[in-house]
N, C-alpha and C positions, 0 to 999 in steps of 0.2 A: 504494500500500500504506500502511496506517495502523499507526503504532506507539503503544502505550500504556505509559507507565512507571507503576510502582505498581499493576500489574494485579490484585494479590491484595488490595488495600486496599478500604476502604468505597466510595470514589468510583470508583476505577478498575475494580472488578469490575462495578458496575452499568453503567458506561460501555461496557465490552466487550459486555455482554449486549445493550444497545441498538444498538450498532454491528453486531453479528452479525444482529440482526433486520432490519436494512436490506439485508442481503446483502453487507456489506463483509467483506474479508479483513483480519484483525488479527494483528499481531505484538505480543506482550506480554512484557515483561521482568519478572523477579522475582529476588530474592536466593536463593541456593541453599537456605537454611534456611526460606524462606517456603513455606507450604502453599497449593496451588491450591484455591480454593473448589469444593465439590462441584458446584455449578451450572455451573462452567466446565470440567469435565473432559470430555475426548473430544468436543469441539465441532468441527463442521466449519468450516473456514476460520479456525480459531484456532490460532496457533503460539506456544508458550512458549519463552523463552530465559532461561537463567541469566546474569544480568549485574548489576553493581553500578554505580549512577550515579556513585559516587565513583571508579570505575576507568575512565578514558577508553578504554583499549585493549579492555576487555571489551565496551564499547558499540559500538566502531567497526564491526565486522562486521555487527552487527544493523541498522545504518542503510542498508545497500545497498538501493536501489530503494524507499526510504521517501519518501513525498510529504507525509504529514501526521503530526505528532507531538502527542499529548496528554501533557503532563508533569504527572502526578498524584502522582508519588512525592515523599515528604518525611517528615521527622520532626516529630512534634508532642509537645512536652514543655514544661511550665512549671517544670521543675526546673533551677535555676541550675547544678547539677553537670553537666548535659548540654550546657553551652555549646559545648564543642569538637565534640561529635557533631552538634549543630545546625548549626554553622558548616560542617562537612565535608559533611554530607548535603544541607542546603538550599542553601547558597551554592556550594560547590565542585561539587556534583552538578549544579546548574542551569547553572553555567558550562560544564560538559562538554556538556550537552544543547544549549545555545545555540550553541556552537562547531561541533558536528556538524551542526546544522540549517543553519548558515551554509555549511558545507563541502558539504553534500549538497543545498542549496537546497530544504529541506523547510519547509513552513508549520508554525508552532508555536502551540499553545494552552497557555499556562502557567497552572496553578492556583496562585494566590497566596492571600492571606487579607486580611480587614479589618484584621488585625494589622499589615499593611504600610502602612496608611493613617494619616493624622494624626487627632488629636482636634479637636473643635470646642467653642465656648463652649456653656454650658448653653442648652437649648431650640433649638439649631441642629443640623440633620441633617449627619452626616458624608457626604461625597460623594467621588467619584473625585479631586476637586481638593484635598481636605483634605491639608495638608502634614504629612508625618511629620517630627518633630523629636526628636533624641536627648535623653534625660534619664535620670537614675539610676533612675527608676521603670519604664523600659522593660524588659520581660522579655527574656531571651535568645532566646526564640522569636520575639518581635516583631522584634528586631534581625536575626535570621537570615532572616526572610521579607522584610523590607525590602531587605536586601543581595542576596537571591536575585532579587528583582524588578528591582533595579538592573542585574543581569547581563543580564536580558532587554531592558531599555531600552538598555543598551550594545550588544547585538546589533542592535536595531532601528536604532540610529544607524549601524551598519555594514552595513545593507541587509537585515536579517532580516525575513521576512514573519511577523508574530506578532501575537497578541492575548492580553490578560491578563484573567483573572477574579479578583475579590476576593470570595469568598463569606463571609457571616456564619456563625454556628454552624449546621452542617448536621445536620438531623434526618431519621431514616428507620429503617425496619426493618432489622435485621441489624447495627447498629452496637453492638458489644459493648464497645468500648474507651472511647468518649468520652461522647456524649450518652446512649447506651443504658445506660451504667453509672449515670448519675444517675437515670434512671427506674426502674431495678432497686432503687435505694435507697428510692424512694417505696413500693414494694411491701413493703419490709422495715420500714416504719414510721418513715421519716425525720421528725424532729421540727422541725428548723430549716430556714429558707430564706435564701439570700443576699439582701441588701438591694438589689442592683444590678438593672440591666435591660440588655438587649442585643437584637440582631437575630437572627432565625432564618430558615432557608430549607429547604425540603424537598429531599431528595436527588434526587428525580425532576425537579423544576424545574431544579435546578442542572445536571444532566447533559443535559437537553433543550436548555437554553440553550447549553451548551458545544458541542454538536453543531451547533446552528444557527449559532453564531458562527464555528466552523471552516469551515463550508460557504458562508458569506457572504464570499467572498474579497475583496470590496471593502472589508470592515471589517478594518483592520490598523493597527498602530502606536498602539494605544489600549488602555485598560482599562475594565472594567465591574464595578461593585459589584453583587453578586447577593444580594439580601435580600428577604424576603417581608414579615415583620411585626416591629415593635419592641414588646417586651413585657417586663414585669418577671418575674424568676424566680418571685416569689410567685404572680402570675397564671397563669404557665405551669403551675406545679405544681398549682394549683387546678383548671385546666381538665382536666389529665390525670387528676387524682384523681376528678373528677366523672364522666368518661367510664368509668373503670374501677371506680367505686364503692369507692374506698379513701379513707382519711383523708389530707387534705393537711397539710403542715407548718404549724404555727400560730405558731411563735415565730421572730422575726427573729434571725439570727446576727449579734450585735454585733461591733464591731471588736475589743473586748477578748477575747471568746470565741474568735474566729477566730485572734487572735494567739497565744493559749495553745494552740489546737488544732494549728496548723501547726508550732509549736515541738516539741510532744510527738511529732507524726508524724515530724519530722526526726530526732529521737533514736531512735525506733523503727526507722526505715529504716536508720540508721547501724549498728545492731546486727542488721539483717536480721530484725526482729521484725514488720515491717509492709510491705505493698506499696501503702499508700495513696498517692494522687497529690496529696494536699493539701500545697501548698507556699506560700511567701510570695507568689510571683508569681501563683499561681492565686487566692489569697485577695484580692489587690489587684484582679485582673481581675473577680472575682465581685461586688465592691462598687461598681464603676464603673457609671455610667448613660450608656450609649451609644445613640444612635439613628442609623439609617442610611437613606440615600435609595436608591430603586431607579428613580428617574425616567429615568435614561439608558438602561437596558436595556429598560424598559417602552416608552419612546418609539421606540427604535431597532428593536426586534423586534415591537412591538405585542403584548407577551407578557402573559398573565394567569396569576398564581400561584394554586395550589390553596389552599383554606381551611386554616387551621392545624388545625381540628378533624379534618379528613380525615387529616392527617399523624399526629396523636396517636392516632387510631383504628387506623391501619395499624401503628404501632409495636408494638402488643400482639402 
C-alpha cells in the first residue's frame, strides 16, 4: 500500500493521479481544513485520512500495512515571521515520517528542495554534492529544508530505505500559489523582472521521476537534483509572453527598488492591508544567479525532460 503526504498540494495531487492510473491503491493524508481537489474526489482505490504530520499519534494508525511513502507535505514560505511554523512542519513533521517509516519498514521518497543544497562559485553548476553552509543570508525556508533533509539522512544511517529528490522551481498547470501567481502577474501587465536566474522543472517530469525512483528499489541512500533548464527570469518571462502574445516586463528590478518594495509590503502586511508574498528573503532569492546540474538523474534513469516551451504552453 502507498501513502502520500501533502495529497491536496500541487505535487502530491498530480502524484496521486499518476499512481491511480497505474492501478495502485493510495492512502492520502490531509489536514482537516484542506480541500480535496475536485479531480481526486470519489476515486476508486483512493482513501483520504485527516492527519497532521506534526502530530505523531494522528499519523501512527495510517501507517498500518504501508510499504511505500511519498513525503510531499511541507510549508513553503520566504517570510522570516514563519520561522517557527517552518521548523515545526518541515523539520518536526519529517522526523515523524522518518521514524514511522523506520518502525513500519516502509520505503520513503522524500521531496526536499534545491534550497537544501549549497551554493557554488560563479559559472559552476550546483550538484547533489554542493555543501550547504549556514550564513545570515540563508532564508528560514532554506534552513528548514536542510534540517528536514538531515532527518532523512539520520534515518538512512539507522537503516531507513529512502531516496531524496531536490527539485528546482516546479512549473505546471494548476499551481495557483507559487509559480502560477507570477505568470498571472504577467497577464496583469507586470513591468519589472528580477535580475537573477535559476532552474526550473516541469511538474510532470518531477512526478514521473519520483515514481521511477521509488520503484527502482536498488536506488537508496542517495539524493537526486531534479532540474530541466537554467534560465534567467527575464528570458523566462519573454518566452511566456511570446507564447501568449502579451507584453513582457522590460525594466530590471534594481536592488534599490526591491529594497523599498519589500519594506513597504512588510508594513502593509503588518496592518493587514496586503497579502503580498514579497519579503526580504524572496527578494534576495530573486536576485541570485543559480545554475543546477541534472547529470545524475539523467544518467541514472536515462531520462529526457520535456521542452520548456511545452511547459509554458500547458500553463495557460
